[in-house]
C-alpha positions in Angstrom: -110.8 23.1 -53.0 -109.9 23.2 -49.3 -108.4 19.9 -49.5 -106.3 20.8 -52.4 -105.2 23.8 -51.0 -104.1 21.8 -47.5 -102.5 19.4 -49.8 -100.4 21.6 -51.8 -99.4 23.7 -48.6 -98.1 20.3 -46.9 -96.4 19.3 -50.1 -94.5 22.6 -50.2 -93.3 22.1 -46.8 -92.0 18.7 -47.5 -89.9 19.9 -50.4 -88.3 22.5 -48.3 -84.4 21.6 -47.7 -81.2 23.5 -46.4 -80.5 25.9 -43.6 -80.9 29.8 -43.6 -77.8 32.1 -43.5 -78.6 32.9 -39.9 -78.9 29.3 -39.0 -75.6 28.7 -40.6 -73.9 31.6 -38.8 -75.2 30.5 -35.3 -73.7 26.8 -35.9 -70.4 28.3 -37.1 -70.4 30.3 -33.9 -71.1 27.7 -31.6 -68.3 25.5 -33.6 -65.9 28.2 -32.9 -66.9 28.8 -29.5 -66.5 25.1 -28.6 -63.0 25.2 -30.5 -61.7 28.3 -28.4 -62.7 26.4 -25.2 -60.9 23.4 -26.3 -57.7 25.3 -27.3 -58.0 27.3 -23.9 -57.9 23.9 -22.2 -55.3 22.4 -24.2 -53.0 25.5 -23.8 -53.9 25.3 -19.9 -53.0 21.7 -19.7 -49.7 22.1 -21.6 -48.9 24.9 -19.2 -49.7 22.8 -16.3 -47.8 19.9 -17.6 -44.7 22.0 -18.1 -44.9 23.4 -14.5 -45.2 19.9 -13.2 -42.2 18.8 -15.3 -40.0 21.7 -14.2 -41.2 21.0 -10.6 -40.0 17.5 -10.9 -36.5 18.3 -12.4 -36.1 20.8 -9.5 -36.8 18.4 -6.9 -34.5 15.5 -8.5 -31.4 18.3 -8.5 -32.5 19.4 -5.0 -32.0 15.9 -3.8 -28.9 15.3 -5.4 -27.4 18.6 -4.4 -28.5 18.1 -0.8 -26.5 14.7 -0.5 -23.4 16.7 -1.5 -24.0 19.6 0.9 -24.6 17.1 3.8 -21.4 15.4 2.8 -19.7 18.8 2.9 -20.8 19.5 6.4 -19.7 16.2 7.6 -16.2 16.7 6.3 -15.9 20.1 7.6 -16.7 18.8 11.1 -13.7 16.8 10.8 -11.5 19.4 9.4 -8.7 21.0 11.2 -9.6 24.5 11.5 -7.5 25.4 14.8 -6.0 29.0 15.1 -2.7 27.7 13.3 -3.9 25.8 10.7 -3.0 26.9 7.0 -6.6 28.1 6.0 -7.3 30.3 9.1 -3.9 31.7 8.9 -4.5 32.6 5.1 -7.6 34.1 5.9 -6.4 36.0 9.0 -3.6 37.5 6.5 -6.2 38.5 4.0 -8.1 40.7 6.6 -5.0 41.8 8.2 -3.5 43.2 5.0 -6.8 44.9 4.2 -7.6 46.4 7.5 -4.6 46.0 9.8 -7.2 44.1 11.8 -7.6 40.3 12.6 -10.9 38.8 13.2 -11.5 36.6 16.2 -10.7 32.7 15.7 -14.3 31.7 15.7 -15.2 34.5 13.2 -12.3 33.3 10.9 -13.2 29.8 11.2 -17.1 30.6 9.9 -15.3 32.5 7.0 -13.2 29.7 6.1 -15.9 27.3 6.2 -18.1 29.6 3.9 -15.0 30.2 1.6 -14.7 26.4 1.2 -18.2 26.0 0.6 -18.2 28.6 -2.2 -15.6 26.8 -3.6 -17.4 23.5 -3.8 -20.5 24.9 -5.0 -19.6 28.0 -7.5 -22.6 29.6 -9.1 -20.5 31.9 -11.6 -17.5 31.4 -13.8 -15.7 34.3 -11.7 -15.8 31.5 -8.9 -15.2 28.3 -11.2 -14.6 28.9 -14.8 -15.6 25.9 -16.6 -13.9 27.1 -19.8 -10.5 26.6 -18.1 -11.4 22.8 -17.4 -10.8 20.1 -19.6 -14.2 18.5 -19.7 -14.4 15.3 -21.8 -16.3 15.8 -25.1 -16.6 19.5 -24.6 -15.6 22.0 -27.3 -16.2 25.6 -25.9 -17.2 28.2 -28.1 -16.5 31.6 -26.1 -18.5 33.9 -28.9 -21.7 32.1 -28.2 -21.5 31.9 -24.3 -24.3 33.8 -22.3 -23.6 34.7 -18.7 -27.1 33.8 -17.7 -26.4 30.2 -18.4 -23.4 30.0 -15.9 -25.1 28.9 -13.0 -27.1 26.3 -14.6 -24.0 24.7 -16.3 -22.1 24.8 -12.9 -25.0 23.2 -11.3 -24.7 20.5 -14.0 -21.1 20.3 -13.5 -21.3 19.9 -9.9 -23.6 16.8 -10.3 -22.0 15.2 -13.0 -18.3 15.9 -13.2 -17.4 16.7 -9.4 -16.9 14.4 -6.7 -18.0 15.9 -3.3 -16.2 14.3 -0.2 -17.1 10.7 -1.4 -20.2 11.3 -3.5 -19.7 10.2 -6.7 -20.7 12.1 -9.9 -24.2 11.3 -11.3 -24.2 9.6 -14.5 -25.5 11.9 -17.4 -27.8 9.4 -18.5 -29.9 10.1 -15.3 -31.0 13.3 -17.0 -33.3 13.4 -20.0 -32.8 15.7 -23.0 -35.6 17.9 -21.8 -33.9 18.7 -18.7 -30.4 19.2 -20.1 -29.6 21.4 -23.0 -26.9 23.8 -24.3 -29.3 26.8 -24.8 -26.5 29.2 -26.0 -24.5 27.0 -28.2 -21.1 27.3 -26.3 -20.6 23.6 -25.8 -21.6 23.6 -22.1 -24.7 21.7 -20.9 -27.1 23.4 -18.4 -30.1 22.4 -16.6 -33.1 23.8 -18.0 -36.9 23.9 -17.3 -40.0 22.6 -19.4 -39.9 25.7 -21.5 -36.1 25.1 -22.6 -34.6 28.0 -20.6 -31.9 27.6 -18.2 -32.4 27.3 -14.6 -30.6 29.8 -12.2 -28.7 28.7 -8.9 -28.2 30.8 -6.0 -26.1 29.5 -3.2 -26.7 32.0 -0.4 -29.9 34.1 -1.2 -30.2 36.2 1.9 -31.2 39.2 0.0 -34.6 37.7 -0.4 -34.8 37.7 3.6 -33.1 41.3 4.1 -34.0 43.4 0.9 -32.7 46.6 2.4 -32.8 49.8 0.7 -30.6 48.5 -2.4 -29.2 51.9 -3.0 -26.6 53.5 -0.9 -25.5 50.5 0.6 -26.9 47.9 -1.3 -29.6 45.0 -0.4 -29.3 43.6 3.1 -28.0 46.4 5.1 -29.1 50.2 5.6 -27.5 53.5 6.6 -27.6 54.1 10.2 -25.8 57.5 10.7 -22.1 57.2 10.0 -22.1 53.2 9.9 -24.5 50.8 8.7 -27.1 48.4 10.3 -28.7 45.1 9.0 -32.1 45.8 7.4 -35.1 44.5 9.0 -36.3 40.9 8.0 -39.0 41.1 5.2 -41.2 38.1 4.3 -43.1 40.1 1.6 -41.2 38.6 -1.3 -39.6 35.6 -0.3 -42.6 33.6 0.7 -43.8 33.9 -3.1 -41.2 31.5 -3.9 -40.1 29.9 -0.7 -42.6 27.8 1.3 -41.8 26.4 4.6 -39.8 28.9 5.9 -39.6 29.2 10.1 -42.5 31.1 11.2 -42.5 34.9 12.3 -42.2 35.5 16.1 -45.4 36.0 18.0 -43.9 37.3 21.0 -42.4 40.9 21.3 -38.7 41.0 21.6 -38.3 37.4 20.3 -35.6 36.7 17.7 -37.0 36.1 14.2 -35.8 32.6 13.1 -34.8 34.3 9.7 -32.3 36.4 11.6 -30.0 33.4 12.2 -27.3 32.3 9.8 -27.1 28.6 9.7 -23.4 28.5 9.7 -23.2 31.2 12.1 -26.1 30.6 14.8 -24.6 32.9 17.5 -24.2 35.8 15.1 -20.4 36.2 15.6 -19.5 37.2 12.2 -22.3 40.1 12.0 -21.6 41.2 15.7 -17.9 41.6 15.1 -18.4 43.4 11.6 -20.9 45.6 13.0 -18.5 46.6 15.9 -15.8 47.9 13.6 -15.2 51.6 13.0 -14.8 51.2 9.4 -17.9 50.4 6.9 -16.0 48.1 4.8 -15.7 45.0 6.7 -19.5 44.6 6.7 -19.6 45.5 3.0 -16.9 42.9 2.2 -18.6 40.2 4.1 -21.9 40.7 2.5 -20.3 40.7 -1.1 -18.0 37.9 -0.7 -20.1 35.7 1.5 -23.7 36.3 2.7 -25.6 39.0 4.5 -24.7 38.3 8.2 -27.2 37.0 10.7 -29.6 35.9 8.0 -31.2 32.5 7.2 -30.3 30.9 3.9 -30.3 27.9 2.1 -29.7 26.9 -1.9 -32.0 28.1 -4.2 -33.0 26.8 -7.8 -35.1 28.9 -9.8 -37.0 28.7 -13.2 -38.5 31.6 -14.7 -41.8 30.0 -15.2 -44.2 30.4 -18.1 -43.5 34.1 -18.6 -39.8 33.6 -18.9 -39.4 36.8 -16.5 -37.1 35.8 -13.8 -37.7 39.0 -11.8 -34.2 38.3 -10.0 -30.8 39.6 -10.6 -28.6 37.2 -12.3 -26.4 34.9 -9.8 -23.0 36.3 -10.9 -20.7 39.3 -10.1 -17.2 39.9 -10.3 -14.7 38.1 -7.9 -14.7 40.2 -4.4 -12.1 39.9 -1.8 -11.4 41.5 1.4 -9.7 45.2 0.9 -11.6 45.5 -2.5 -15.4 46.3 -1.8 -17.9 47.1 -4.5 -21.3 48.1 -3.3 -24.0 46.3 -4.5 -21.9 43.6 -6.4 -23.6 40.7 -4.3 -27.2 41.8 -5.1 -27.5 39.2 -7.8 -25.3 36.3 -6.0 -27.6 36.8 -2.7 -30.8 36.7 -4.7 -31.9 40.2 -4.8 -35.0 40.9 -7.0 -34.9 43.4 -10.0 -37.8 45.3 -8.8 -39.6 45.7 -5.4 -43.1 46.3 -7.2 -46.0 45.1 -5.1 -46.2 41.3 -4.8 -49.3 41.0 -6.6 -47.7 42.3 -9.8 -44.2 41.2 -9.2 -42.7 38.9 -11.8 -41.4 36.4 -9.4 -44.9 35.3 -8.8 -44.9 32.6 -11.3 -41.4 31.4 -10.6 -40.9 27.6 -9.9 -38.2 26.9 -7.3 -37.0 23.9 -5.4 -38.2 25.6 -2.2 -41.9 26.3 -3.5 -43.9 23.0 -2.6 
């Protein structure tokens, strides 16, 4: 009897097949868990690839732009900007008409050089309207145009359609369809990032160095009694999207390198403007050119994975001496849209040609 019982029990165990519901659920759960890990890894991999592709595009544009900027400065060094030259006389007449004052010759020369640079490297259609140019193969559709695409379209035009002091235009075939698109359908090509969004070009982003109060006077300068003064240099935000900046001074009283304009290392423009009895000259200089006595170099920006630029758009109405408009230079000079703590600021994931 014992043998039969044992035999039947063994036979019963051998005939058992399939899985219990609990076992099936455990297996399904493991499969789903592994799939979620794979999807997350794939998403991260795609995101990393897009960031690298965007950085590659930015560095390519950076190199081509730097060639043209270097050629510009070489040409300016050979240009006659004496006191009686037409460009100097024209700039002097503008300031005399506006304020009945004429800046010193050296100040006028710096203003003229900046004016020429602005003309050669425009960042908004207020400065160089591509819709008024006859660009081969382009049919412009005004109804579809979006202003946030302007600096990217001008960047493409500068490199592919404009000769800059002996530097020939780049062949359009040097850029892939993933780097150049017409995102708004207006007929004008723009440089885009790997997410297909237009890049932004800031020619003189001095507000990143001197944020200021951004209210009563505008970024870059602050109220100082009945006059204005330059805001202190602030590295909090700029270093999130700009690496390799000159180090802050370590000795008390030493001038911060970010307080020096590369076009005006002696600070002649700022000294002159801040010594005027009227508030308008310093406001006009900031709106039309840069915040005086402030470091700058051209900046090209991608909004990054979240698509939130976190910076004001690089365009504004045309400003000229005698017609100041407080705050109009905020976007042109790289002001942020908010001064939220850097840990939560949307510029954190921005990708730029200055962040290496």
